mmCIF file of the N, C-alpha and C atoms, coordinates in Angstrom:
data_MODEL
# 
_entry.id   MODEL 
# 
loop_
_atom_site.group_PDB 
_atom_site.id 
_atom_site.type_symbol 
_atom_site.label_atom_id 
_atom_site.label_alt_id 
_atom_site.label_comp_id 
_atom_site.label_asym_id 
_atom_site.label_entity_id 
_atom_site.label_seq_id 
_atom_site.pdbx_PDB_ins_code 
_atom_site.Cartn_x 
_atom_site.Cartn_y 
_atom_site.Cartn_z 
_atom_site.occupancy 
_atom_site.B_iso_or_equiv 
_atom_site.pdbx_formal_charge 
_atom_site.auth_seq_id 
_atom_site.auth_comp_id 
_atom_site.auth_asym_id 
_atom_site.auth_atom_id 
_atom_site.pdbx_PDB_model_num 
ATOM 1   N N  . MET A 1 1  ? -10.357 0.605   -26.180 1.00 0.00 ? 1  MET A N  1 
ATOM 2   C CA . MET A 1 1  ? -9.410  0.444   -25.857 1.00 0.00 ? 1  MET A CA 1 
ATOM 3   C C  . MET A 1 1  ? -9.414  -1.287  -25.082 1.00 0.00 ? 1  MET A C  1 
ATOM 4   N N  . SER A 1 2  ? -7.946  -1.421  -25.193 1.00 0.00 ? 2  SER A N  1 
ATOM 5   C CA . SER A 1 2  ? -8.365  -2.750  -24.331 1.00 0.00 ? 2  SER A CA 1 
ATOM 6   C C  . SER A 1 2  ? -7.262  -3.014  -22.644 1.00 0.00 ? 2  SER A C  1 
ATOM 7   N N  . LYS A 1 3  ? -7.717  -4.215  -22.283 1.00 0.00 ? 3  LYS A N  1 
ATOM 8   C CA . LYS A 1 3  ? -7.551  -4.338  -20.780 1.00 0.00 ? 3  LYS A CA 1 
ATOM 9   C C  . LYS A 1 3  ? -6.395  -5.509  -21.014 1.00 0.00 ? 3  LYS A C  1 
ATOM 10  N N  . LEU A 1 4  ? -5.385  -4.216  -19.865 1.00 0.00 ? 4  LEU A N  1 
ATOM 11  C CA . LEU A 1 4  ? -4.549  -5.342  -19.664 1.00 0.00 ? 4  LEU A CA 1 
ATOM 12  C C  . LEU A 1 4  ? -4.641  -6.394  -18.420 1.00 0.00 ? 4  LEU A C  1 
ATOM 13  N N  . LYS A 1 5  ? -3.983  -7.494  -19.788 1.00 0.00 ? 5  LYS A N  1 
ATOM 14  C CA . LYS A 1 5  ? -4.064  -8.943  -18.691 1.00 0.00 ? 5  LYS A CA 1 
ATOM 15  C C  . LYS A 1 5  ? -2.931  -9.228  -17.570 1.00 0.00 ? 5  LYS A C  1 
ATOM 16  N N  . ILE A 1 6  ? -3.359  -9.600  -16.240 1.00 0.00 ? 6  ILE A N  1 
ATOM 17  C CA . ILE A 1 6  ? -2.356  -10.220 -15.829 1.00 0.00 ? 6  ILE A CA 1 
ATOM 18  C C  . ILE A 1 6  ? -2.748  -11.263 -15.131 1.00 0.00 ? 6  ILE A C  1 
ATOM 19  N N  . ASP A 1 7  ? -1.671  -12.280 -15.174 1.00 0.00 ? 7  ASP A N  1 
ATOM 20  C CA . ASP A 1 7  ? -2.545  -13.930 -14.537 1.00 0.00 ? 7  ASP A CA 1 
ATOM 21  C C  . ASP A 1 7  ? -2.481  -13.817 -13.258 1.00 0.00 ? 7  ASP A C  1 
ATOM 22  N N  . LYS A 1 8  ? -2.619  -14.810 -12.186 1.00 0.00 ? 8  LYS A N  1 
ATOM 23  C CA . LYS A 1 8  ? -3.429  -15.062 -11.172 1.00 0.00 ? 8  LYS A CA 1 
ATOM 24  C C  . LYS A 1 8  ? -1.689  -15.151 -10.384 1.00 0.00 ? 8  LYS A C  1 
ATOM 25  N N  . LYS A 1 9  ? -0.823  -15.327 -10.549 1.00 0.00 ? 9  LYS A N  1 
ATOM 26  C CA . LYS A 1 9  ? 0.707   -15.590 -10.513 1.00 0.00 ? 9  LYS A CA 1 
ATOM 27  C C  . LYS A 1 9  ? 0.739   -13.872 -9.962  1.00 0.00 ? 9  LYS A C  1 
ATOM 28  N N  . SER A 1 10 ? 0.833   -13.250 -10.506 1.00 0.00 ? 10 SER A N  1 
ATOM 29  C CA . SER A 1 10 ? 1.963   -12.062 -11.022 1.00 0.00 ? 10 SER A CA 1 
ATOM 30  C C  . SER A 1 10 ? 0.782   -10.741 -10.046 1.00 0.00 ? 10 SER A C  1 
ATOM 31  N N  . LYS A 1 11 ? -0.663  -10.967 -10.271 1.00 0.00 ? 11 LYS A N  1 
ATOM 32  C CA . LYS A 1 11 ? -1.793  -10.812 -9.245  1.00 0.00 ? 11 LYS A CA 1 
ATOM 33  C C  . LYS A 1 11 ? -1.275  -10.676 -7.431  1.00 0.00 ? 11 LYS A C  1 
ATOM 34  N N  . ALA A 1 12 ? -1.094  -11.692 -7.586  1.00 0.00 ? 12 ALA A N  1 
ATOM 35  C CA . ALA A 1 12 ? -0.954  -12.498 -5.988  1.00 0.00 ? 12 ALA A CA 1 
ATOM 36  C C  . ALA A 1 12 ? 0.670   -11.773 -5.553  1.00 0.00 ? 12 ALA A C  1 
ATOM 37  N N  . SER A 1 13 ? 1.042   -11.403 -6.588  1.00 0.00 ? 13 SER A N  1 
ATOM 38  C CA . SER A 1 13 ? 2.727   -10.849 -5.929  1.00 0.00 ? 13 SER A CA 1 
ATOM 39  C C  . SER A 1 13 ? 2.567   -9.248  -6.029  1.00 0.00 ? 13 SER A C  1 
ATOM 40  N N  . ILE A 1 14 ? 1.906   -9.172  -6.582  1.00 0.00 ? 14 ILE A N  1 
ATOM 41  C CA . ILE A 1 14 ? 1.513   -7.588  -7.068  1.00 0.00 ? 14 ILE A CA 1 
ATOM 42  C C  . ILE A 1 14 ? 0.320   -7.031  -5.311  1.00 0.00 ? 14 ILE A C  1 
ATOM 43  N N  . SER A 1 15 ? -0.042  -8.080  -5.141  1.00 0.00 ? 15 SER A N  1 
ATOM 44  C CA . SER A 1 15 ? -0.936  -8.195  -4.376  1.00 0.00 ? 15 SER A CA 1 
ATOM 45  C C  . SER A 1 15 ? 0.471   -7.713  -2.998  1.00 0.00 ? 15 SER A C  1 
ATOM 46  N N  . LYS A 1 16 ? 0.876   -9.026  -3.128  1.00 0.00 ? 16 LYS A N  1 
ATOM 47  C CA . LYS A 1 16 ? 2.181   -9.356  -1.765  1.00 0.00 ? 16 LYS A CA 1 
ATOM 48  C C  . LYS A 1 16 ? 2.920   -7.665  -1.291  1.00 0.00 ? 16 LYS A C  1 
ATOM 49  N N  . TYR A 1 17 ? 3.042   -7.394  -2.862  1.00 0.00 ? 17 TYR A N  1 
ATOM 50  C CA . TYR A 1 17 ? 4.119   -6.071  -2.715  1.00 0.00 ? 17 TYR A CA 1 
ATOM 51  C C  . TYR A 1 17 ? 3.148   -4.869  -1.999  1.00 0.00 ? 17 TYR A C  1 
ATOM 52  N N  . LEU A 1 18 ? 1.898   -4.473  -2.516  1.00 0.00 ? 18 LEU A N  1 
ATOM 53  C CA . LEU A 1 18 ? 0.917   -3.365  -1.448  1.00 0.00 ? 18 LEU A CA 1 
ATOM 54  C C  . LEU A 1 18 ? 1.646   -3.619  -0.761  1.00 0.00 ? 18 LEU A C  1 
ATOM 55  N N  . ILE A 1 19 ? 1.146   -4.464  -0.366  1.00 0.00 ? 19 ILE A N  1 
ATOM 56  C CA . ILE A 1 19 ? 0.571   -4.623  1.265   1.00 0.00 ? 19 ILE A CA 1 
ATOM 57  C C  . ILE A 1 19 ? 1.412   -4.103  2.368   1.00 0.00 ? 19 ILE A C  1 
ATOM 58  N N  . TYR A 1 20 ? 3.018   -5.115  1.564   1.00 0.00 ? 20 TYR A N  1 
ATOM 59  C CA . TYR A 1 20 ? 4.273   -4.735  2.096   1.00 0.00 ? 20 TYR A CA 1 
ATOM 60  C C  . TYR A 1 20 ? 4.165   -2.545  2.438   1.00 0.00 ? 20 TYR A C  1 
ATOM 61  N N  . GLY A 1 21 ? 4.297   -2.089  1.342   1.00 0.00 ? 21 GLY A N  1 
ATOM 62  C CA . GLY A 1 21 ? 4.672   -0.459  1.218   1.00 0.00 ? 21 GLY A CA 1 
ATOM 63  C C  . GLY A 1 21 ? 3.331   -0.028  2.108   1.00 0.00 ? 21 GLY A C  1 
ATOM 64  N N  . ALA A 1 22 ? 1.874   -0.791  2.680   1.00 0.00 ? 22 ALA A N  1 
ATOM 65  C CA . ALA A 1 22 ? 0.834   -0.103  3.616   1.00 0.00 ? 22 ALA A CA 1 
ATOM 66  C C  . ALA A 1 22 ? 1.656   0.033   5.044   1.00 0.00 ? 22 ALA A C  1 
ATOM 67  N N  . VAL A 1 23 ? 2.193   -1.747  5.050   1.00 0.00 ? 23 VAL A N  1 
ATOM 68  C CA . VAL A 1 23 ? 3.089   -1.910  5.607   1.00 0.00 ? 23 VAL A CA 1 
ATOM 69  C C  . VAL A 1 23 ? 4.638   -0.596  6.713   1.00 0.00 ? 23 VAL A C  1 
ATOM 70  N N  . ILE A 1 24 ? 5.320   -0.141  5.889   1.00 0.00 ? 24 ILE A N  1 
ATOM 71  C CA . ILE A 1 24 ? 5.768   0.676   5.314   1.00 0.00 ? 24 ILE A CA 1 
ATOM 72  C C  . ILE A 1 24 ? 5.140   2.301   5.717   1.00 0.00 ? 24 ILE A C  1 
ATOM 73  N N  . ALA A 1 25 ? 4.545   2.447   5.152   1.00 0.00 ? 25 ALA A N  1 
ATOM 74  C CA . ALA A 1 25 ? 3.597   3.639   5.641   1.00 0.00 ? 25 ALA A CA 1 
ATOM 75  C C  . ALA A 1 25 ? 3.149   3.774   6.525   1.00 0.00 ? 25 ALA A C  1 
ATOM 76  N N  . VAL A 1 26 ? 3.064   2.387   7.355   1.00 0.00 ? 26 VAL A N  1 
ATOM 77  C CA . VAL A 1 26 ? 2.704   2.829   8.269   1.00 0.00 ? 26 VAL A CA 1 
ATOM 78  C C  . VAL A 1 26 ? 3.810   2.865   9.441   1.00 0.00 ? 26 VAL A C  1 
ATOM 79  N N  . LEU A 1 27 ? 4.431   2.316   9.521   1.00 0.00 ? 27 LEU A N  1 
ATOM 80  C CA . LEU A 1 27 ? 5.873   2.217   10.364  1.00 0.00 ? 27 LEU A CA 1 
ATOM 81  C C  . LEU A 1 27 ? 6.323   4.674   10.170  1.00 0.00 ? 27 LEU A C  1 
ATOM 82  N N  . LEU A 1 28 ? 6.494   4.609   8.136   1.00 0.00 ? 28 LEU A N  1 
ATOM 83  C CA . LEU A 1 28 ? 7.066   6.451   8.372   1.00 0.00 ? 28 LEU A CA 1 
ATOM 84  C C  . LEU A 1 28 ? 5.781   6.840   8.657   1.00 0.00 ? 28 LEU A C  1 
ATOM 85  N N  . SER A 1 29 ? 4.289   6.062   9.417   1.00 0.00 ? 29 SER A N  1 
ATOM 86  C CA . SER A 1 29 ? 3.360   7.241   9.843   1.00 0.00 ? 29 SER A CA 1 
ATOM 87  C C  . SER A 1 29 ? 3.796   6.898   11.843  1.00 0.00 ? 29 SER A C  1 
ATOM 88  N N  . VAL A 1 30 ? 4.173   6.054   12.006  1.00 0.00 ? 30 VAL A N  1 
ATOM 89  C CA . VAL A 1 30 ? 4.636   5.722   13.660  1.00 0.00 ? 30 VAL A CA 1 
ATOM 90  C C  . VAL A 1 30 ? 5.973   6.724   13.435  1.00 0.00 ? 30 VAL A C  1 
ATOM 91  N N  . ALA A 1 31 ? 6.583   6.515   12.574  1.00 0.00 ? 31 ALA A N  1 
ATOM 92  C CA . ALA A 1 31 ? 8.197   7.799   12.857  1.00 0.00 ? 31 ALA A CA 1 
ATOM 93  C C  . ALA A 1 31 ? 7.595   9.548   13.316  1.00 0.00 ? 31 ALA A C  1 
ATOM 94  N N  . GLY A 1 32 ? 7.060   9.760   12.444  1.00 0.00 ? 32 GLY A N  1 
ATOM 95  C CA . GLY A 1 32 ? 6.362   11.484  12.208  1.00 0.00 ? 32 GLY A CA 1 
ATOM 96  C C  . GLY A 1 32 ? 5.632   11.444  13.503  1.00 0.00 ? 32 GLY A C  1 
ATOM 97  N N  . TRP A 1 33 ? 4.239   10.567  14.111  1.00 0.00 ? 33 TRP A N  1 
ATOM 98  C CA . TRP A 1 33 ? 4.599   10.528  16.142  1.00 0.00 ? 33 TRP A CA 1 
ATOM 99  C C  . TRP A 1 33 ? 5.136   10.592  15.999  1.00 0.00 ? 33 TRP A C  1 
ATOM 100 N N  . MET A 1 34 ? 6.571   9.844   16.374  1.00 0.00 ? 34 MET A N  1 
ATOM 101 C CA . MET A 1 34 ? 7.627   9.953   17.587  1.00 0.00 ? 34 MET A CA 1 
ATOM 102 C C  . MET A 1 34 ? 7.624   11.944  17.152  1.00 0.00 ? 34 MET A C  1 
ATOM 103 N N  . GLY A 1 35 ? 7.670   12.419  16.255  1.00 0.00 ? 35 GLY A N  1 
ATOM 104 C CA . GLY A 1 35 ? 8.125   13.837  15.960  1.00 0.00 ? 35 GLY A CA 1 
ATOM 105 C C  . GLY A 1 35 ? 8.641   13.873  15.270  1.00 0.00 ? 35 GLY A C  1 
ATOM 106 N N  . ARG A 1 36 ? 9.502   13.844  13.849  1.00 0.00 ? 36 ARG A N  1 
ATOM 107 C CA . ARG A 1 36 ? 10.023  13.757  12.635  1.00 0.00 ? 36 ARG A CA 1 
ATOM 108 C C  . ARG A 1 36 ? 9.408   12.915  11.432  1.00 0.00 ? 36 ARG A C  1 
ATOM 109 N N  . ASP A 1 37 ? 8.899   13.661  10.834  1.00 0.00 ? 37 ASP A N  1 
ATOM 110 C CA . ASP A 1 37 ? 7.606   13.754  10.132  1.00 0.00 ? 37 ASP A CA 1 
ATOM 111 C C  . ASP A 1 37 ? 8.938   13.362  8.272   1.00 0.00 ? 37 ASP A C  1 
ATOM 112 N N  . ILE A 1 38 ? 8.983   12.299  7.667   1.00 0.00 ? 38 ILE A N  1 
ATOM 113 C CA . ILE A 1 38 ? 9.305   12.280  6.562   1.00 0.00 ? 38 ILE A CA 1 
ATOM 114 C C  . ILE A 1 38 ? 8.153   12.450  5.134   1.00 0.00 ? 38 ILE A C  1 
ATOM 115 N N  . TRP A 1 39 ? 8.928   13.085  5.215   1.00 0.00 ? 39 TRP A N  1 
ATOM 116 C CA . TRP A 1 39 ? 8.019   13.802  2.972   1.00 0.00 ? 39 TRP A CA 1 
ATOM 117 C C  . TRP A 1 39 ? 6.632   14.179  3.712   1.00 0.00 ? 39 TRP A C  1 
ATOM 118 N N  . LEU A 1 40 ? 6.137   13.347  4.751   1.00 0.00 ? 40 LEU A N  1 
ATOM 119 C CA . LEU A 1 40 ? 4.274   12.965  4.563   1.00 0.00 ? 40 LEU A CA 1 
ATOM 120 C C  . LEU A 1 40 ? 4.011   13.624  6.136   1.00 0.00 ? 40 LEU A C  1 
ATOM 121 N N  . ALA A 1 41 ? 2.920   14.193  5.945   1.00 0.00 ? 41 ALA A N  1 
ATOM 122 C CA . ALA A 1 41 ? 2.824   13.429  7.548   1.00 0.00 ? 41 ALA A CA 1 
ATOM 123 C C  . ALA A 1 41 ? 2.576   12.908  7.840   1.00 0.00 ? 41 ALA A C  1 
ATOM 124 N N  . SER A 1 42 ? 2.121   12.696  8.593   1.00 0.00 ? 42 SER A N  1 
ATOM 125 C CA . SER A 1 42 ? 1.535   11.011  9.691   1.00 0.00 ? 42 SER A CA 1 
ATOM 126 C C  . SER A 1 42 ? 0.360   10.501  9.705   1.00 0.00 ? 42 SER A C  1 
ATOM 127 N N  . THR A 1 43 ? -0.732  11.433  9.082   1.00 0.00 ? 43 THR A N  1 
ATOM 128 C CA . THR A 1 43 ? -1.806  11.199  8.745   1.00 0.00 ? 43 THR A CA 1 
ATOM 129 C C  . THR A 1 43 ? -2.194  10.514  6.921   1.00 0.00 ? 43 THR A C  1 
ATOM 130 N N  . GLN A 1 44 ? -1.076  11.755  6.334   1.00 0.00 ? 44 GLN A N  1 
ATOM 131 C CA . GLN A 1 44 ? -1.198  11.678  5.247   1.00 0.00 ? 44 GLN A CA 1 
ATOM 132 C C  . GLN A 1 44 ? -0.092  9.763   4.712   1.00 0.00 ? 44 GLN A C  1 
ATOM 133 N N  . TRP A 1 45 ? 0.480   9.467   5.806   1.00 0.00 ? 45 TRP A N  1 
ATOM 134 C CA . TRP A 1 45 ? 1.072   7.828   5.775   1.00 0.00 ? 45 TRP A CA 1 
ATOM 135 C C  . TRP A 1 45 ? -0.153  7.026   6.192   1.00 0.00 ? 45 TRP A C  1 
ATOM 136 N N  . LEU A 1 46 ? -1.120  7.390   7.222   1.00 0.00 ? 46 LEU A N  1 
ATOM 137 C CA . LEU A 1 46 ? -1.764  6.226   7.139   1.00 0.00 ? 46 LEU A CA 1 
ATOM 138 C C  . LEU A 1 46 ? -2.984  6.541   5.826   1.00 0.00 ? 46 LEU A C  1 
ATOM 139 N N  . LEU A 1 47 ? -3.174  7.453   5.154   1.00 0.00 ? 47 LEU A N  1 
ATOM 140 C CA . LEU A 1 47 ? -3.805  7.520   4.007   1.00 0.00 ? 47 LEU A CA 1 
ATOM 141 C C  . LEU A 1 47 ? -3.207  6.884   2.558   1.00 0.00 ? 47 LEU A C  1 
ATOM 142 N N  . ILE A 1 48 ? -1.911  6.821   2.890   1.00 0.00 ? 48 ILE A N  1 
ATOM 143 C CA . ILE A 1 48 ? -1.856  6.079   2.303   1.00 0.00 ? 48 ILE A CA 1 
ATOM 144 C C  . ILE A 1 48 ? -1.355  4.891   2.361   1.00 0.00 ? 48 ILE A C  1 
ATOM 145 N N  . ALA A 1 49 ? -1.059  4.258   3.670   1.00 0.00 ? 49 ALA A N  1 
ATOM 146 C CA . ALA A 1 49 ? -1.307  3.011   4.073   1.00 0.00 ? 49 ALA A CA 1 
ATOM 147 C C  . ALA A 1 49 ? -3.113  2.095   3.645   1.00 0.00 ? 49 ALA A C  1 
ATOM 148 N N  . ALA A 1 50 ? -4.029  2.917   3.894   1.00 0.00 ? 50 ALA A N  1 
ATOM 149 C CA . ALA A 1 50 ? -5.128  2.924   3.747   1.00 0.00 ? 50 ALA A CA 1 
ATOM 150 C C  . ALA A 1 50 ? -5.396  1.906   1.926   1.00 0.00 ? 50 ALA A C  1 
ATOM 151 N N  . VAL A 1 51 ? -4.604  3.122   1.962   1.00 0.00 ? 51 VAL A N  1 
ATOM 152 C CA . VAL A 1 51 ? -5.056  2.942   -0.378  1.00 0.00 ? 51 VAL A CA 1 
ATOM 153 C C  . VAL A 1 51 ? -4.789  1.851   -0.896  1.00 0.00 ? 51 VAL A C  1 
ATOM 154 N N  . LEU A 1 52 ? -3.210  1.021   -0.705  1.00 0.00 ? 52 LEU A N  1 
ATOM 155 C CA . LEU A 1 52 ? -2.200  0.898   -0.513  1.00 0.00 ? 52 LEU A CA 1 
ATOM 156 C C  . LEU A 1 52 ? -2.919  -1.466  0.188   1.00 0.00 ? 52 LEU A C  1 
ATOM 157 N N  . THR A 1 53 ? -3.518  -0.623  1.102   1.00 0.00 ? 53 THR A N  1 
ATOM 158 C CA . THR A 1 53 ? -4.027  -2.149  1.442   1.00 0.00 ? 53 THR A CA 1 
ATOM 159 C C  . THR A 1 53 ? -5.671  -2.234  0.651   1.00 0.00 ? 53 THR A C  1 
ATOM 160 N N  . LEU A 1 54 ? -6.373  -1.494  0.409   1.00 0.00 ? 54 LEU A N  1 
ATOM 161 C CA . LEU A 1 54 ? -7.638  -2.330  0.022   1.00 0.00 ? 54 LEU A CA 1 
ATOM 162 C C  . LEU A 1 54 ? -6.908  -2.130  -1.500  1.00 0.00 ? 54 LEU A C  1 
ATOM 163 N N  . PHE A 1 55 ? -6.365  -1.693  -2.474  1.00 0.00 ? 55 PHE A N  1 
ATOM 164 C CA . PHE A 1 55 ? -5.815  -2.380  -3.783  1.00 0.00 ? 55 PHE A CA 1 
ATOM 165 C C  . PHE A 1 55 ? -5.232  -3.413  -3.240  1.00 0.00 ? 55 PHE A C  1 
ATOM 166 N N  . GLY A 1 56 ? -4.575  -3.800  -2.960  1.00 0.00 ? 56 GLY A N  1 
ATOM 167 C CA . GLY A 1 56 ? -4.055  -5.306  -2.285  1.00 0.00 ? 56 GLY A CA 1 
ATOM 168 C C  . GLY A 1 56 ? -4.918  -5.795  -1.867  1.00 0.00 ? 56 GLY A C  1 
ATOM 169 N N  . ILE A 1 57 ? -5.792  -5.852  -1.501  1.00 0.00 ? 57 ILE A N  1 
ATOM 170 C CA . ILE A 1 57 ? -7.134  -6.821  -1.172  1.00 0.00 ? 57 ILE A CA 1 
ATOM 171 C C  . ILE A 1 57 ? -7.792  -7.211  -2.563  1.00 0.00 ? 57 ILE A C  1 
ATOM 172 N N  . TYR A 1 58 ? -8.324  -5.943  -2.907  1.00 0.00 ? 58 TYR A N  1 
ATOM 173 C CA . TYR A 1 58 ? -8.934  -5.940  -4.413  1.00 0.00 ? 58 TYR A CA 1 
ATOM 174 C C  . TYR A 1 58 ? -8.036  -7.379  -5.226  1.00 0.00 ? 58 TYR A C  1 
ATOM 175 N N  . LEU A 1 59 ? -6.773  -6.621  -5.442  1.00 0.00 ? 59 LEU A N  1 
ATOM 176 C CA . LEU A 1 59 ? -6.116  -7.408  -6.452  1.00 0.00 ? 59 LEU A CA 1 
ATOM 177 C C  . LEU A 1 59 ? -5.951  -8.870  -6.104  1.00 0.00 ? 59 LEU A C  1 
ATOM 178 N N  . LYS A 1 60 ? -6.364  -9.377  -4.830  1.00 0.00 ? 60 LYS A N  1 
ATOM 179 C CA . LYS A 1 60 ? -6.192  -10.687 -3.926  1.00 0.00 ? 60 LYS A CA 1 
ATOM 180 C C  . LYS A 1 60 ? -7.631  -11.089 -4.114  1.00 0.00 ? 60 LYS A C  1 
ATOM 181 N N  . LEU A 1 61 ? -8.904  -10.575 -4.268  1.00 0.00 ? 61 LEU A N  1 
ATOM 182 C CA . LEU A 1 61 ? -9.803  -12.014 -4.490  1.00 0.00 ? 61 LEU A CA 1 
ATOM 183 C C  . LEU A 1 61 ? -10.460 -11.024 -6.253  1.00 0.00 ? 61 LEU A C  1 
ATOM 184 N N  . VAL A 1 62 ? -9.613  -10.071 -7.216  1.00 0.00 ? 62 VAL A N  1 
ATOM 185 C CA . VAL A 1 62 ? -10.353 -10.287 -8.278  1.00 0.00 ? 62 VAL A CA 1 
ATOM 186 C C  . VAL A 1 62 ? -9.084  -11.348 -9.436  1.00 0.00 ? 62 VAL A C  1 
# 
């Protein structure tokens, strides 16, 4: 099995998009908290935000 090679510039941009996705997930969580669940419950959006943030930080460090 071969490893996927990604250069540092691509990792930085992917990391940035993952963090943006986490911010959007938090905003969707707030919208769900205010009474309108969008596809998932508020706590599920927060879990998605946490996972996206962790992957974003991981790519930034690697």
